C-alpha positions in Angstrom: -16.5 12.1 -18.4 -12.8 12.1 -18.3 -11.1 9.1 -19.9 -8.4 9.0 -17.3 -8.2 5.7 -15.5 -6.4 5.0 -12.3 -5.1 1.4 -12.3 -4.0 0.0 -9.0 -2.3 -3.3 -9.2 -2.3 -4.0 -5.5 0.7 -6.1 -4.8 1.5 -9.1 -7.0 2.0 -10.8 -3.7 2.6 -9.4 -0.2 5.5 -11.2 1.1 8.3 -11.3 3.6 11.8 -10.1 2.8 14.6 -12.5 3.6 14.7 -13.7 7.2 11.5 -12.0 8.6 9.6 -15.3 8.3 12.4 -17.3 9.9 12.2 -14.9 12.9 8.4 -15.1 13.4 7.2 -11.9 11.7 3.7 -12.4 10.2 1.8 -9.8 8.4 -1.9 -10.2 9.4 -3.3 -7.5 7.1 -2.6 -4.4 5.0 -5.2 -1.6 5.1 -4.4 1.1 2.5 -6.3 4.3 1.9 -5.5 6.3 -1.2 -6.7 9.7 -2.4 -5.8 11.0 -5.8 -5.5 14.8 -6.0 -5.4 15.8 -9.6 -4.8 19.5 -8.9 -1.7 18.9 -6.9 -0.9 15.9 -9.0 -0.3 13.5 -6.1 -1.6 10.4 -4.5 -1.8 10.6 -0.7 -1.5 7.2 1.0 -2.3 6.1 4.5 -1.2 2.5 5.3 -1.9 0.5 8.4 -0.1 -2.9 8.6 -1.1 -5.3 11.3 1.9 -7.5 12.3 2.3 -10.4 14.7 5.8 -11.0 16.1 6.0 -14.6 17.4 9.7 -14.5 18.2 12.2 -12.1 19.7 12.8 -10.2 16.5 13.2 -6.5 17.2 13.9 -5.3 13.5 11.4 -5.8 10.6 12.6 -5.4 7.1 10.1 -4.2 4.4 10.7 -3.6 0.7 9.8 0.0 0.1 11.1 2.5 -2.4 13.8 4.7 -0.8 12.9 7.9 -2.6 9.4 8.0 -1.0 9.4 10.5 1.8 7.4 9.2 4.9 5.3 12.1 6.4 4.2 10.2 9.5 5.4 6.9 11.0 3.9 5.3 14.1 4.0 1.9 15.8 1.2 1.2 18.2 0.3 4.9 18.3 3.8 6.0 19.2 6.5 7.6 17.1 8.5 5.0 15.2 12.2 4.5 14.9 13.0 3.5 11.3 15.7 3.6 8.6 15.1 3.9 4.9 17.5 3.2 2.1 18.4 0.8 -0.8 14.6 0.2 -1.4 14.3 -1.1 2.2 12.5 0.2 5.2 13.8 -1.1 8.6 11.6 -0.6 11.6 12.5 -1.2 15.2 9.7 -3.1 17.0 11.3 -3.5 20.4 10.2 -7.2 20.6 6.6 -6.3 20.7 4.1 -9.2 20.0 1.2 -7.3 18.3 2.0 -4.3 16.1 0.1 -1.7 14.2 2.4 0.1 11.8 1.0 3.3 10.5 2.7 5.2 7.6 1.5 8.3 5.8 3.3 9.3 2.6 2.6 10.9 -0.8 3.5 9.8 -4.3 3.7 12.5 -7.1 1.7 11.5 -10.1 4.8 11.8 -12.4 6.4 8.9 -10.4 3.7 6.4 -11.7 4.2 4.2 -14.8 2.1 5.8 -17.5 1.4 3.6 -20.5 -0.8 6.3 -22.0 0.1 9.7 -20.5 -3.0 11.2 -18.9 -5.0 8.0 -19.5 -3.6 5.2 -17.3 -1.7 5.6 -14.0 -0.4 2.2 -12.8 1.0 1.3 -9.4 2.9 -2.0 -9.6 4.6 -4.1 -6.9 8.0 -3.6 -8.6 7.7 0.1 -7.8 7.7 -0.8 -4.1 5.1 2.0 -3.5 3.7 0.3 -0.4 5.9 -1.5 2.2 5.6 -5.2 1.8 7.3 -8.3 3.1 8.5 -10.9 0.6 7.1 -14.4 1.3 4.2 -13.7 3.7 0.9 -13.6 1.7 -1.6 -11.4 3.6 -5.0 -9.9 3.4 -5.2 -6.6 1.6 -8.0 -4.0 2.2 -7.9 -0.9 0.1 -10.0 2.3 -0.1 -9.4 4.5 -3.1 -10.9 8.0 -3.7 -10.6 9.5 -7.1 -12.2 12.6 -8.8 -15.5 11.9 -10.5 -14.9 10.6 -14.1 -11.9 8.4 -13.1 -12.1 4.6 -12.8 -10.1 2.3 -10.6 -9.1 -1.3 -11.4 -7.6 -3.5 -8.8 -6.9 -7.1 -7.9 -9.4 -8.4 -5.4 -13.1 -8.1 -4.9 -14.9 -4.8 -5.2 -16.8 -4.6 -1.9 -18.3 -1.1 -2.3 -18.6 1.7 -4.8 -20.0 5.1 -3.9 -20.2 8.2 -6.0 -20.7 11.8 -4.8 -21.0 15.0 -6.8 -17.2 15.4 -7.1 -15.6 12.0 -6.4 -15.8 8.2 -6.6 -15.0 5.9 -3.7 -13.9 2.3 -4.2 -13.3 -0.4 -1.6 -11.5 -3.6 -2.5 -10.5 -6.7 -0.5 -8.1 -9.5 -1.2 -8.4 -12.3 1.3 -5.3 -13.9 0.1 -3.6 -11.5 -2.3 -2.6 -13.6 -5.3 -2.0 -10.5 -7.5 -4.3 -11.6 -10.3 -5.8 -8.3 -11.6 -9.5 -8.2 -12.1 -11.4 -5.3 -13.7 -14.3 -3.8 -11.9 -16.6 -1.3 -13.5 
């Protein structure tokens, strides 16, 4: 069994950046699916963020690392108009009330914090690896697939663990993500 561990510190807190909260932007939930590919040395991420706009805001501002290339961006199943730069992702929501933001992107393994090279891969909120809003604490649901022999640690409750001949599948949930990491074996 490999001694490599994938550590996913899922958001110290998911919160709203600046004036999003003042303008009625509420994040209802984050649904994040991740797949670690050790051969290509990358982490593929599919994120669905459910948003409620209770005001006339037409721009939403997320904290999101500006060097991460977005492969697919959709809002309510339509192509998304967005700008990315200075660790900010701006999306145009056209004053819609209920929104489903879908983002697909990939992180190369070398971009992770590695305390012990080849042993621990850590994703931290400070890396802005997943778009988040600064003062809006939200539900976080995550599914993580890693090769067999890897382990996943995350904040939240481990809802499901399934192992196949080649991979391990974890499902975590944080009802209110406080960012307190818990280890699950």
